[in-house]
DRENMARLUM-279819 format. One record per residue (C-alpha): residue number from 1; residue in one letter; y, x, z. Coordinates in Angstrom, 1 decimal, decimal comma. Example, Ala and Ser with C-alpha at 12.3 -4.5 7.8 and 13.67 -1.06 7.14 Angstrom:
// DRENMARLUM-279819
  num  residu       v       u       w
    1       A    -4,5    12,3     7,8
    2       S    -1,1    13,7     7,1
END
This chain:
// DRENMARLUM-279819
  num  residu       v       u       w
    1       M    12,9    -8,0     6,9
    2       R    14,4   -11,2     5,3
    3       Q    18,1    -9,3     5,8
    4       D    16,9    -6,1     3,9
    5       L    15,8    -8,3     0,8
    6       T    18,9   -10,2     1,0
    7       N    20,7    -6,7     1,0
    8       M    18,8    -5,0    -1,9
    9       V    20,1    -8,3    -3,8
   10       Y    23,8    -7,5    -2,6
   11       E    23,4    -3,7    -3,7
   12       D    22,2    -4,6    -6,9
   13       I    25,0    -7,4    -7,3
   14       G    27,9    -4,9    -6,5
   15       F    31,0    -7,4    -6,7
   16       E    29,6    -9,9    -8,9
   17       D    27,2   -10,3   -12,3
   18       I    29,6   -10,0   -14,4
   19       T    27,8   -11,0   -17,7
   20       T    26,6   -14,0   -16,0
   21       Q    29,8   -14,9   -14,7
   22       A    31,6   -14,6   -17,4
   23       V    28,7   -16,0   -20,3
   24       I    27,1   -19,0   -18,1
   25       P    29,6   -21,9   -17,2
   26       P    29,4   -23,6   -13,8
   27       G    27,3   -26,7   -13,6
   28       L    24,0   -26,4   -15,1
   29       Q    20,8   -26,8   -13,6
   30       V    18,0   -25,0   -15,3
   31       K    13,7   -24,6   -14,3
   32       G    12,1   -21,6   -15,1
   33       K     8,7   -19,9   -14,8
   34       I     7,6   -16,4   -14,2
   35       I     4,9   -15,7   -16,2
   36       A     2,2   -12,6   -16,1
   37       K     2,3   -10,4   -19,5
   38       E    -0,9    -8,7   -18,7
   39       P    -4,3    -9,5   -15,8
   40       G    -3,7    -8,0   -12,4
   41       I    -4,0    -9,0    -9,0
   42       I    -0,9   -10,6    -7,7
   43       A     1,5    -9,2    -4,4
   44       G     4,7    -9,8    -3,0
   45       M     5,3   -13,4    -3,3
   46       E     6,2   -13,7     0,5
   47       L     9,4   -11,7    -1,0
   48       A     9,8   -13,7    -3,8
   49       L     9,7   -17,0    -1,6
   50       D    12,5   -15,4     1,0
   51       I    14,9   -14,1    -1,6
   52       F    14,9   -17,6    -3,8
   53       A    15,2   -19,1    -0,6
   54       D    17,7   -17,7     1,2
   55       F    20,0   -18,1    -2,7
   56       N    19,2   -22,1    -2,5
   57       V    16,8   -21,7    -5,5
   58       T    13,7   -23,7    -5,5
   59       V    10,5   -22,5    -5,7
   60       E     7,0   -23,4    -6,0
   61       P     4,3   -20,7    -5,7
   62       M     1,3   -21,0    -8,4
   63       V    -0,6   -18,6    -6,8
   64       E    -1,2   -16,6    -3,5
   65       N    -1,2   -12,4    -2,7
   66       G    -4,3   -11,0    -3,9
   67       E    -5,4   -13,3    -6,3
   68       N    -6,3   -12,5   -10,0
   69       I    -3,8   -13,2   -12,5
   70       S    -4,4   -13,2   -16,4
   71       E    -1,9   -12,5   -19,1
   72       G     0,4   -15,6   -19,9
   73       Q    -0,6   -17,7   -16,3
   74       V     2,5   -18,8   -14,4
   75       I     3,1   -17,2   -11,4
   76       L     5,4   -19,5    -9,7
   77       E     7,9   -22,3   -11,0
   78       I    11,8   -22,2   -10,1
   79       S    14,8   -25,0   -10,3
   80       G    18,7   -24,5    -9,3
   81       D    21,6   -22,7   -10,2
   82       P    21,1   -20,6   -13,7
   83       R    24,2   -18,1   -11,8
   84       T    22,2   -17,6    -9,1
   85       I    18,8   -17,6   -10,7
   86       L    20,0   -14,9   -12,7
   87       T    21,8   -12,7   -10,8
   88       V    18,6   -12,7    -8,1
   89       E    16,3   -12,2   -11,2
   90       R    15,6    -8,3   -11,4
   91       T    15,2    -8,4    -7,6
   92       V    12,7   -10,6    -7,6
   93       L    11,1    -8,7   -10,5
   94       N    11,3    -5,8    -9,4
   95       L     9,5    -6,4    -6,3
   96       L     6,5    -8,8    -7,4
   97       M     6,2    -5,9   -10,0
   98       R     5,5    -2,9    -7,9
   99       M     3,7    -4,8    -5,2
  100       S     1,4    -6,4    -7,9
  101       G     1,1    -3,4    -9,6
  102       I     0,1    -1,1    -6,3
  103       A    -2,6    -4,1    -5,3
  104       T    -4,1    -4,0    -9,2
  105       L    -4,2     0,1    -9,2
  106       T    -5,7    -0,7    -5,4
  107       S    -8,4    -3,3    -6,4
  108       K    -9,1    -1,0    -9,2
  109       I   -10,1     1,7    -6,7
  110       V   -11,9    -0,3    -4,3
  111       K   -14,3    -1,7    -6,6
  112       K   -14,8     1,6    -8,4
  113       V   -15,6     3,2    -4,3
  114       R   -17,8    -0,3    -3,4
  115       S   -19,8     0,5    -6,4
  116       V   -21,3     3,6    -4,7
  117       N   -20,9     3,1    -1,1
  118       P   -20,3    -0,4    -0,5
  119       D   -19,3     0,1     3,5
  120       A   -16,5     2,9     2,6
  121       T   -12,7     1,8     3,4
  122       V   -10,1     3,0     0,8
  123       A    -6,7     3,3     2,5
  124       G    -3,8     3,9     1,8
  125       T    -1,1     7,1     3,0
  126       R     2,4     7,3     4,3
  127       K     3,3     8,3     0,8
  128       T     4,9     5,1     0,2
  129       T     8,9     4,4    -1,4
  130       P    11,4     4,6     1,6
  131       G    12,6     1,3     2,4
  132       L     9,4    -0,7     0,8
  133       Q     7,1     1,2     3,0
  134       L     6,2    -2,1     4,5
  135       F     6,1    -4,3     1,4
  136       E     3,8    -1,6    -0,1
  137       K     1,5    -1,7     2,6
  138       N     0,8    -4,9     2,4
  139       A     0,2    -4,9    -1,5
  140       I    -2,3    -2,2    -0,7
  141       R    -3,7    -4,8     1,7
  142       A    -3,7    -7,5    -1,5
  143       G    -5,3    -5,2    -3,2
  144       G    -8,6    -4,8    -1,0
  145       G    -7,9    -1,5     0,5
  146       D    -6,5    -0,6     4,4
  147       T    -2,7     0,0     5,5
  148       H    -3,7     2,7     7,4
  149       R    -0,6     4,0     8,9
  150       F     2,2     1,9     9,1
  151       R     4,3     4,5    11,0
  152       L     4,9     7,1    12,9
  153       D     4,1     5,0    16,0
  154       D     1,2     3,0    14,5
  155       G    -1,3     6,0    15,6
  156       V    -1,7     9,5    15,9
  157       L    -2,5    12,1    13,1
  158       I    -2,4    15,7    14,0
  159       K    -2,0    17,6    10,7
  160       D    -1,9    21,5     9,8
  161       N     1,8    22,2    11,5
  162       H     0,5    20,6    14,7
  163       L    -2,1    22,7    15,1
  164       A    -0,5    25,8    13,9
  165       L     2,4    25,5    16,8
  166       V     0,0    24,9    19,4
  167       G    -3,0    26,8    19,4
  168       G    -5,7    24,8    17,8
  169       V    -7,8    21,6    17,4
  170       G    -9,0    21,5    21,5
  171       E    -5,6    21,9    22,4
  172       A    -3,9    19,5    20,5
  173       I    -6,7    16,8    20,9
  174       S    -6,0    17,0    24,9
  175       R    -2,5    16,8    25,0
  176       A    -3,2    14,1    22,5
  177       R    -5,3    12,3    25,0
  178       R    -3,2    13,1    28,0
  179       Y     0,2    11,7    26,5
  180       V    -0,9     8,2    24,2
  181       S    -2,2     5,1    25,6
  182       F    -6,0     4,2    25,5
  183       T    -4,8     1,5    22,4
  184       K    -4,3     4,2    20,2
  185       K    -7,1     6,1    18,5
  186       I    -6,8     9,7    17,6
  187       E    -7,0    11,3    14,5
  188       I    -6,9    14,7    13,7
  189       E    -6,9    16,8    10,1
  190       V    -9,2    19,5     9,5
  191       E    -9,5    22,3     6,9
  192       T   -13,2    23,7     7,5
  193       L   -16,6    22,6     8,8
  194       E   -16,2    24,9    12,4
  195       E   -12,5    22,8    13,0
  196       A   -14,2    19,7    12,5
  197       L   -17,4    20,4    14,9
  198       Q   -14,6    21,6    17,6
  199       A   -12,8    18,0    16,9
  200       A   -16,0    16,0    17,2
  201       R   -16,8    17,8    20,1
  202       A   -13,1    17,4    21,7
  203       G   -13,4    13,5    21,0
  204       A   -11,4    12,9    18,5
  205       D   -12,0     9,1    17,2
  206       I   -11,4    10,3    13,8
  207       I   -11,6    13,3    11,6
  208       M    -9,8    12,9     8,4
  209       L   -11,6    16,1     6,1
  210       D    -8,4    17,7     4,0
  211       N    -8,9    18,8     0,6
  212       M   -12,7    19,5     0,9
  213       E   -14,6    19,2    -2,5
  214       P   -17,6    16,6    -2,1
  215       E   -20,2    20,3    -1,6
  216       R   -18,1    20,8     1,2
  217       I   -17,8    17,2     2,8
  218       N   -21,6    16,8     2,5
  219       Q   -22,2    20,2     4,9
  220       V   -19,8    19,0     7,3
  221       L   -21,5    16,0     7,4
  222       K   -25,0    17,1     7,9
  223       A   -23,8    19,7    10,9
  224       L   -22,4    16,5    13,0
  225       E   -25,8    15,1    11,9
  226       D   -27,5    18,3    13,9
  227       E   -25,4    18,5    16,7
  228       N   -26,1    14,3    17,2
  229       L   -21,8    13,6    16,4
  230       R   -21,8    11,9    13,5
  231       D   -22,3     8,5    14,8
  232       K   -19,4     9,1    17,3
  233       V   -16,2     9,9    15,0
  234       I   -14,6     8,0    12,1
  235       I   -15,0    10,7     9,1
  236       E   -12,2    10,5     7,0
  237       V   -11,2    12,4     3,2
  238       S    -7,9    12,8     1,1
  239       G    -6,3    15,3    -0,5
  240       G    -6,3    15,3    -4,3
  241       I    -8,3    11,9    -4,8
  242       N    -7,6     9,8    -8,0
  243       E    -9,4     6,9   -10,0
  244       N   -10,8     9,6   -11,9
  245       N   -12,9    11,7    -8,9
  246       I   -12,9     9,2    -6,0
  247       V   -16,6     8,1    -7,1
  248       Q   -17,6    11,2    -6,2
  249       F   -15,8    11,2    -2,9
  250       A   -17,1     7,8    -2,2
  251       N   -21,0     9,1    -2,8
  252       T   -21,1    11,3     0,1
  253       K   -20,9     8,3     2,3
  254       V   -18,0     9,0     4,3
  255       D   -16,3     6,1     6,2
  256       V   -13,2     6,3     4,9
  257       I   -11,3     7,5     1,4
  258       S    -7,4     7,5     2,1
  259       T    -5,1     8,2    -1,1
  260       G    -1,2     8,4    -1,6
  261       Y    -2,5     7,6    -5,6
  262       I    -2,6     4,2    -5,2
  263       T     1,2     4,1    -4,2
  264       H     3,0     7,5    -5,8
  265       S     1,2     6,6    -9,0
  266       A     0,7     2,7    -9,3
  267       R     2,3     1,3   -12,8
  268       S     4,0    -2,3   -11,9
  269       L     2,5    -5,1   -13,4
  270       D     4,4    -6,4   -16,2
  271       L     5,9   -10,0   -15,5
  272       S     8,8   -12,2   -17,3
  273       L    11,1   -15,0   -16,1
  274       D    11,9   -17,4   -18,7
  275       L    14,5   -20,1   -18,2
  276       E    15,5   -23,1   -19,8
  277       K    18,5   -25,9   -19,3
  278       I    17,4   -29,3   -17,2
  279       H    21,2   -30,8   -18,4
END
């Protein structure tokens, strides 16, 4: 991923940073600080360190990923050639702000869920930004959430369009079981109580209840308990879940709550870079 980060910087530069080249004389040395302009959870520190290192900027981190930061707190200190620092500044800040925004929102959501369901896991989804998927997933982790699948090869997740093409829940699970290594769990997305029961009977490891209201989720959990199947599967809920309604889903006592909200609706955390001349 180091090369991807370098490519991001050069994509932003183009042929040159004409403003910096025109205004800043060669030979200067500066020191600087990246400062939090609001409280939150920091994430993406490894990205900033890698970019600065690749462009020969000396950097000293003041915090670690997952750490609570306050307004005005110094995130990292840097020193070096201001032409280089100003050229890579925006890419570094954009990545730090984006990742920290995801971590901050994830932490907020996790605290809400754990207040009513201490054992529940909050997970992300694959509703991530292309090219930033690994980074955004790691930001979820920094905020106390679970990454869920990083990529399509990370686990089996049978969805509605798979089911529509192979004849139903049992057949899809059977095919997956025959094809996939024993090291991979098999998850299936269902939309009805009967499909959930079929999935549990067929030996699914994880059942995702998709777009079900809390009342309906409770009915599914009760039906699984009645058939002594509840303890044999992980129950995940997903679909339309955000910070305003997630507590209702947590109250159902499911195992996992997955939501794309923590990536697609996260606001970037406000950070800034301040420089001063050394000589």
